[in-house]
N, C-alpha and C positions, 0 to 999 in steps of 0.2 A: 741360451741353451747350449749344451756341449756339442762340439763338432770335430770331425777329424781334420778340418781345415783350420789352421792357425795363421792369423795375419801377421805380417812383419812390416813396420813402418819406421822410417828414419834409420839411424845408425844402430844396428844390432849385430852382435857376434853370430857366427854361424852355429856354434855349439852352445847349448844351454849351460849356464853357470860355468863358463870357461872363456878364455881369450878376451878379457874385458877391455884391454888396451886403455886403462886409466878410468874407465867408466865405473859407476857404482850399480851393482845388480840388486834391484828392489822388486820383490814379487808381491803382487796384489792378487790373492787367490781366495777362493771360497772353499768351504768344506774341509778345512785343515789339510791343505795340500792335495786333496783328491777331487776337487771340483774345478770350475772354470778358473783360468789364471791369465794374468797379464804380467809379463816381465818388463819392467821399466828400467832403462839404462840412464842413470842420472850423472850429472857432473859432480854433485856434492854428496857428502855423507848424510843420509836422511835421519840418523840418530843424533846429529849435532843440534840439539834443541834444549831449551830451558822450559820446564812445564810449570803451570799454575792451575790448581784445581785437583779434584779427587782422582781423576784418571791419569795416573803417572806411575812409572816403574818404581818398585820398592825393593830394596835389598837389605837383608838382615843376616847376622851371623848367629847360628844356632847356639854357639858357645856363650853368647852374650845374653841370651834369653833365660829366664828363670821360671820354668814350669813349677807348679806346686809340688810335683812328685820328686823334684830335684833335691829338696831339703826336708820334705815331710813324707814318711813312708805311707801315710794315709792320704797324701795329696793326689791331684789329678794332672793329666797332661794340659798343656796350654793350647788354646784355640788360636790358630794362625790366620786362616782364611775360611770363608764359608759361602755357600749359596744354597739354593733349594735342592741341589742334587748331591752335595757332599760337604764334608767338613775336613779340613787339613789341620792336624794338631802335631805338637812336639812333646815328647816325653824324654826325661833325663833321669830315669829311675836308677838309684844305686842300692836301695833296700827292697827286700821282698814285700809284696803287697800283704798287709794284715787283713785283707778281705778278698773276696772273689768278685770279678766284674762280669757284666753282661751288657754289651752294647745293643740296644733294642731298636735304634732308628735305622740300622742298615748293616751291611757287611763291613768288616774291618780288615784293612791291608796295612801291614806295618813293615817298614824298611829299617834294617839294623845298620846304622851308621857307625856305631861304636858299641863294644861290649859283647858279652856272652852270658848265657844263662839258660833258664828253662821256662817254658810256658806249660803249666799244668792245665789241661783241657778235659772236657767231658769225653773226648775221643781218645785220650791218652796223652802222655807227656811228649813234648816237642822241644828238643834242644835247639838253641839258636846261637848264631855266631855272626861276626861282621859280614855284611854282604847278603844276608838272608832276607828274603821276603817271608812274612808270616801271614797266612790267610786264616781268618776266623769268621765262620758264617754268622749271619745276623742272629743275635740272641744266644750265641754259644757262651757257656760259662767257662771262665778261665782265671788263672792267677799267674802273674809274672814273678819269677824268682831269679833275679840276677845272681851271677856267681859272686862269691865274696872277693873283696879286694878291689883295687883300682881297675883291674882288667875286666871285672864284671860290670862296672858302672856303665849303664846302657843308654845310648842316645838313639831314639827311634822316631822316624817320621810316620805318622799315622794318617791314613786316608779312610774315612768312613763314607760309604756311598748309600744313598737312599735306595737305589735299584740294586739288584743282584750283580755282583762282579762275576765275570765269566771270561773264558778264553776266547780271543777273537775268532771269528769264523775263518776256516781255512781259505787261503788265497792260492796264488799260482805256485807257491813254495810247498803246499801241502800242510798237513796237520801238525807237523813236528818242528817246523822252522818259522820264525826264530825261537819260539817257546815250545820246548818238548815237555808236555805234562808228565811223561813217564819218569822225568828226573825229579819230580816232587817227592818230598819225604812225608809219608803219611803215618800217623801214629797208630800204635796198637793199644787196645784198651788196657787200663791199669787202674782198677778201682782203688780208691784211697780211703783210709780211716784214721789219718793223723789227727791230732788234737787241733782245735781251732787256731788259726795263725794269729788271731788277735789276743790269744791267751785267756779268753773268756769261756763261757759255757756253750755258746752258740756260734754258728758259722754265718757270717754276713755275706750276702750276695748283693752287690750294688748294681742296680739297673741304671745304666747311663742313657739319658734320653734328652730330647729337647725340653727346654724349661716349661714347666707347668706351674702356674701361679708363682713364677720366679724361682722355682727349685728345679735343678737339672739332674737330680739323682733320687732314686727310691731304694730303700734297703729292705731286703727280705732276710729273715733270720730262721735258720734251720737247726734242729737238734742233731741231725745227721750230716755227714760230709756230702757236699753237693756234687763231688766228682766220684760217684759210686758206680759208674757204668761198667758192667761186666762184659759187654760186647755190643757191637753196632754193625749195621750194614746199610748200604744205600750209596747215593752219589752226592751227598751234601756233607762235607767233612772239612776239618782243619788240615792245613799242611804247611810245610816250609819249602822254599825254593831258593837256591843260592845263585847269584848273578854269574858265578863262574861257570854255571851249566847252561847259560843262555847263548844261543847260536847267533852271532853277529852277522848281519847281511852286509856285504861290501860290494864296491864297484871300483874298477881302475880308472874309469873315464869320467865319472860325475859324482859329486857329493850327494848322497841319497837323502830324500826327505825324511823327516822324523817318523812318519807313519810306518816305515819298514822296521822300526825298533819297538813296535807295540807289544806290550806284555799282557795286560788285562784291561778290561773295559766294563763300564756300566753305562746306563743311559746318561748322556751328557758328560761322562768322565772317561778319560783315556790315560793309561799309565804306561810309560815307556822307559826302556833302559838304554842309555848311551854309554857304550863300553869300549875299552881299548880294541883297536882294529888296525889293519894295514891302511896306510894313507893312500889316497888316490895317486897314481903313478904316471898318468899320461900328461906330458908337459902342457902347461896352459890351463889345466883344470884347477878351479877354485877349491881349496881344501877346507874352507870354513863355511858355515851355514850362511846363505845369502840373507840380505836384509829383507824383513817382512814386518807386517803390522798386525798379525793375528786377527784377520778379518772376522772370523767366526768363533774364536776360542781365546780365553785367557790362558796364559802359560805360567806354570810354576816350574822352576829348575832348582833342584837340590844337589849341590856339588859335593859328592862323596870324596873325591880326591883325584890325584893324577896331575897331568900337565898337558899343555897344548903347545907342541913344537918348542919345548924347552921353557915355557912360561908356566910356573906352578899355578894350579887352580886352588882357590881358597877353600879348604875343607870346611864343610858345614855352612857355606853361604847358601841362603835361600833367596831366590830372585823371583819376583812377580812382574810379568809384563801383561798389562791389560789389553784386551782386543781393541784395535784401532790405533794403537800407539806403536810407532816404529821401534824395533830393537834388533840387536845383532852385535857381533864382535866389533869393537872399534876399528877404524880404518888402519890405525897403526899396527894392530894385530894381524890384519889381512895382508898388509904390505910385508910384514915380517915373515908370514907363512910363505909368501911368494919368493922372498929372498933366500929362505932356508929350504927351498923345495928339494934340493939334492942332499941336504944334511940330515933330514928326518924322513923315515919311511914308515912311521907309525903314529897314530893318534892315541895318546896315553890317558885320555880322560875317562872318568866314571861319573856320570851325571844321571840322576833320576828325574824324570819329567812327568808332570801331571797337566793335561790340557782339559779345560772345562768349557762346555758350550755356553753356560750362563756366566755372567760376570761374577767374579769373586770379590767379597768384601773383606779387606784386611782388618784384623782385630786392632784394638787400641794398643796392645802390647807390641804388635808389629810396627805400627806407625810411630810409636815412641822410640823404637830402636832402629828406625830407618837410617841407613848410612848416608842418605842425602846426596846420592850421585846425580840426581836430576832436580 
């Protein structure tokens, strides 16, 4: 049970995540950094292991993966990971959809890693650009139209949740921090009557769903344009939100836990934005996340770009850390951050994170392209 009394045994620094004096800071905590915790101070790097078996870290580069929609306009995104609460997929679409799509297993949240274009939706058109989040309610009909040329070719990370995605409940910072929903871009209705994008006589709407008898899509064919909405009202709608409008929470004296960067959540699924911010400035403070083993959550990190104290982050790297397995920056990176404490005053990373309560199953495509770092 939780208590305001926290025990201290053996050699421990006075401050949390600071003044380690050569020890390795390893947190064993419940509830994704919000439950009971034990901070262990080790002699050795707990990530220095070799694994054998299915529960191991996996790292893949988005640019090396070949989703069906990367080469075929009628193709589909690639499934990366899944569990009962969500699916995580990758799209690399360069050509407009010759059909309309409707994800019927849950809400859809898309992060734009590269590219620009338009999402035609029942609620109206939504322009998108790099760094945008695109939210589409469950069963919303839409069509993606990337801009022409190389600049329009779009790489998107897709998160489909079984439960409704929603804004986290307000905490001590209030309703507008770190995510201020008033910064979202909400579309105006714009009924369409353009010819079918497939060039035929009917408009195809593909229902994307869990496989039924081995088939994962159902097609509906309309003689009228499916995006013919003259007006709408209510509180269930599509929107975009750019990470440039996200308010980053910071501290001078401690590296804050991932939970302060929460963006949206559904049952068993939490989406976070790790964005550029001032670095911790109090001497002795650890500026890199402490070692931990994801006791209650699998973790997905999608590296959008930036650097960490002068070390470039690999754009498009997708990293999966299963719960129960230690992970964290290597000790050499931590030592460098300490040496360069006075040289850098900002953290220049941009990382999208997805934590899931249930274990994630990597797809065969992910396992086939694992960089094999463990």
